[in-house]
Each structure stands twice: as C-alpha cells, then as structure tokens.
C-alpha positions in Angstrom: 48.0 32.3 25.5 47.1 30.4 22.3 47.3 32.8 19.3 46.5 30.2 16.6 43.1 28.6 16.8 42.5 25.7 14.4 38.8 24.8 14.0 37.2 21.7 12.8 34.1 22.4 10.6 31.5 19.6 10.7 30.0 19.3 14.2 32.1 22.3 15.5 31.1 25.3 13.5 28.2 23.9 11.4 25.7 21.0 11.7 26.0 19.1 8.5 23.9 16.0 9.4 21.2 16.3 6.7 23.6 16.9 3.8 26.2 14.3 4.8 23.7 11.5 5.6 21.6 12.2 2.5 24.8 11.9 0.4 25.8 8.7 2.2 22.4 7.2 1.5 22.8 7.9 -2.2 26.2 6.2 -2.2 25.0 3.2 -0.3 21.9 2.7 -2.5 24.3 1.6 -5.3 24.9 -1.5 -3.3 21.2 -1.8 -2.4 22.1 -0.8 1.2 19.3 1.2 2.9 20.0 2.2 6.6 16.9 2.0 8.8 17.5 5.4 10.3 19.5 8.5 9.5 21.1 8.4 12.9 22.9 5.2 11.9 25.0 7.3 9.5 26.0 10.0 12.1 29.4 8.3 12.6 30.2 9.4 9.0 30.2 13.0 10.3 33.8 14.0 10.9 36.2 11.2 9.9 37.5 10.7 6.3 34.9 9.1 4.0 37.3 6.4 2.7 37.9 5.2 6.3 34.2 5.3 7.2 32.9 3.3 4.2 35.5 0.6 4.8 35.0 0.6 8.6 31.2 0.7 8.8 30.2 -1.3 5.7 33.2 -3.5 5.1 33.9 -2.0 1.7 37.2 -2.7 0.0 39.3 0.3 -0.8 38.2 0.3 -4.4 34.5 0.1 -3.4 35.1 2.9 -0.9 36.5 5.1 -3.7 33.5 4.3 -5.9 31.2 5.1 -3.0 32.9 8.5 -2.5 32.3 9.3 -6.2 28.6 8.6 -5.8 28.6 10.6 -2.5 30.2 13.6 -4.1 27.9 13.5 -7.1 25.1 14.3 -4.7 27.0 16.3 -2.1 28.7 18.8 -4.4 25.5 20.1 -5.8 22.9 19.5 -3.1 24.3 18.2 0.2 26.8 20.9 0.5 24.1 23.4 1.2 22.0 21.2 3.5 23.9 22.6 6.4 23.4 25.2 9.2 25.7 27.2 11.5 25.4 26.6 15.2 23.9 29.5 17.1 26.5 31.9 18.3 29.3 30.8 16.0 29.5 34.0 13.9 29.6 36.1 17.0 32.3 33.9 18.6 34.5 34.1 15.5 34.1 37.9 15.3 35.0 38.3 19.0 38.0 36.0 18.7 39.2 37.9 15.6 38.9 41.2 17.4 40.9 39.8 20.3 43.8 39.2 17.9 43.5 35.5 17.4 44.7 33.9 14.1 41.7 31.7 13.1 42.3 28.7 10.8 40.1 26.0 9.5 41.4 22.4 9.6 38.9 19.9 8.2 38.9 16.5 6.6 36.2 17.8 4.3 37.6 18.7 0.8 39.0 22.2 1.0 37.0 23.4 -2.0 33.7 22.4 -0.3 34.7 24.0 3.0 35.4 27.3 1.3 32.0 27.2 -0.3 30.3 26.5 3.0 32.1 29.3 4.9 31.4 31.7 2.1 27.7 30.7 2.0 27.3 31.5 5.7 29.4 34.6 5.7 32.0 33.1 7.9 35.0 33.1 5.6 35.8 36.8 6.5 36.9 35.6 9.9 39.5 33.1 8.7 43.2 33.6 8.1 43.4 30.3 6.3 41.0 27.5 5.2 42.6 24.1 4.9 41.1 20.7 4.1 41.6 17.5 2.1 42.1 17.4 -1.6 39.6 16.0 -4.1 42.1 13.4 -5.2 41.8 11.8 -1.7 45.1 13.0 -0.3 45.6 15.1 2.8 42.5 13.5 4.2 43.5 12.8 7.8 43.3 15.4 10.5 47.0 15.3 11.3 47.9 15.9 7.7 45.6 18.9 7.4 46.9 20.3 10.7 50.5 19.9 9.5 49.7 21.7 6.2 47.9 24.5 8.0 50.7 25.1 10.4 53.3 25.1 7.6 51.3 27.9 5.8 51.7 30.0 8.9 55.4 29.5 9.6 55.1 26.5 11.9 54.2 28.3 15.2 55.2 26.7 18.5 52.7 24.1 19.6 52.0 26.0 22.9 50.8 28.9 20.8 48.2 26.8 19.0 45.0 25.1 20.0 42.7 22.7 18.0 39.0 22.7 18.5 36.8 19.8 17.4 34.0 17.4 18.3 35.5 14.0 17.5 38.4 11.9 18.7 40.3 12.2 15.4 40.6 15.9 16.1 42.3 15.2 19.4 44.5 12.5 17.9 45.5 14.6 14.9 46.5 17.6 17.0 48.4 15.4 19.4 50.7 14.2 16.6 52.0 17.8 16.4 52.1 18.5 20.1 48.9 20.6 20.1 46.3 20.5 22.8 42.7 20.0 21.7 39.5 21.4 23.1 36.4 19.2 22.6 32.9 20.5 22.0 29.9 18.5 23.2 27.2 20.1 21.0 28.6 18.2 17.9 28.8 14.5 17.2 31.3 13.2 19.7 30.5 12.7 23.4 32.4 13.4 26.6 33.7 9.8 26.9 35.1 9.7 23.4 36.8 13.1 23.7 38.1 12.5 27.2 39.6 9.1 26.3 41.3 10.7 23.3 42.9 13.3 25.5 41.0 16.5 25.1 42.3 19.1 27.5 38.9 20.7 28.1 35.3 20.1 27.1 32.7 22.8 26.2 29.0 22.3 26.4 28.0 25.3 24.3 29.3 27.7 21.7 29.2 30.4 24.4 31.3 28.2 26.8 33.8 27.7 23.9 34.1 31.4 23.2 34.7 32.2 26.8 37.4 29.5 27.1 39.2 30.6 23.9 39.2 34.2 24.8 41.2 33.3 27.8 43.2 30.4 26.4 
C-alpha cells in the first residue's frame, strides 16, 4: 500500500481559475494582449509559468520572466485568495491522515504561496510537508519538486509513494522517479491527456479519489 501521498495543488485540491487567469490577464496587458475569454487562459493552470508564457504567447525567456513579475505583482496580493477548495477535499485529507498516510504537497506554484493558500483554507494541518517552486524561478518543474519532497522524507521506495494530479506534467514528473500517478478529472486535464501520459487510474470525483487512496 502507498504510505506517501504527494498531491498537486491547483486543479487537484483547489480551483484557482479566477486568481490565476486574472493575474495572467494583468501580465499580458503589458504587451497589449487581451484574450477574448477567460477559458483561453486555463492552460496556464498547472504548468510552470515560464514555460506557459513562452509556449502559448511566443515570449522570449526574458519576456516570460518579465511577465511573471507582472503576474506576481497581482497574484501575491489579490489572486492568491481568488481560490476555492473542491468539495470534500478537507474530509478526504482528514480521513487519509487518520488512516496513517503521509500527506505531502508537490506543486509547481511557489512554495510560499502554497503555504498561504493551505493555511487560509485550514488544510495545512493535514500535511506532513509542503513543497513547491522557489521565487527565484528554480525548482519549478514537477519532477524537481517531487525529488525535493522525497529527499525531505528519506527517499522512500517508489512503490510506497503515489502522486495525485490533474495534468500530464504531474504524470511525467512522477514517472521520472518511478512513481505511479493517479489522475483526477474534476480539475483542468482530461481523460485523454492523463491516459496518454500514463496515469495508472482516473478519478471522477473527490469521493472517488478518497476511496481509491484509502485502498491504494
């Protein structure tokens, strides 16, 4: 059974769509770019921001770093709190904790922001470790965060660990360390994306996820 559970944050535990897309709009406005719909920016939810600005808008690396500065100017004070916890997440985490699971957060979001979000929603009490990227744009990719999280807990055997996330980079990042990944379908990835990436199981709802993890 998997004792160590590594959770993604955005799209897995919380729905960050409003805060992230508002901050991306603020950043893009500096280049007079105004997306027609909020939904166009949903691909920014999950992957590292530097990669996303370069991939989706053709920014150079320097432009992407500048965009991130504008993004964070808004997100750090406003967007961070334009967020909501998916129904059932607190109960799931409590039940997993009571079942003896070691619960870790592994997010590409800056660790400092992730800590504030979990604290705001009263979820930090369930976590044995909160790990994310650094504000200097290092440790931003999911495999790097997972590696760091596992190191902090004595590098447990891969078969004792399980990653949970909603996007393909969660699956790819965990695979680099020999970990299996469970995909959730209530976030911002879909069944095709997660299946192609190699997710070992897909969960439609938070309740489905809880039941699976209690027996994983």
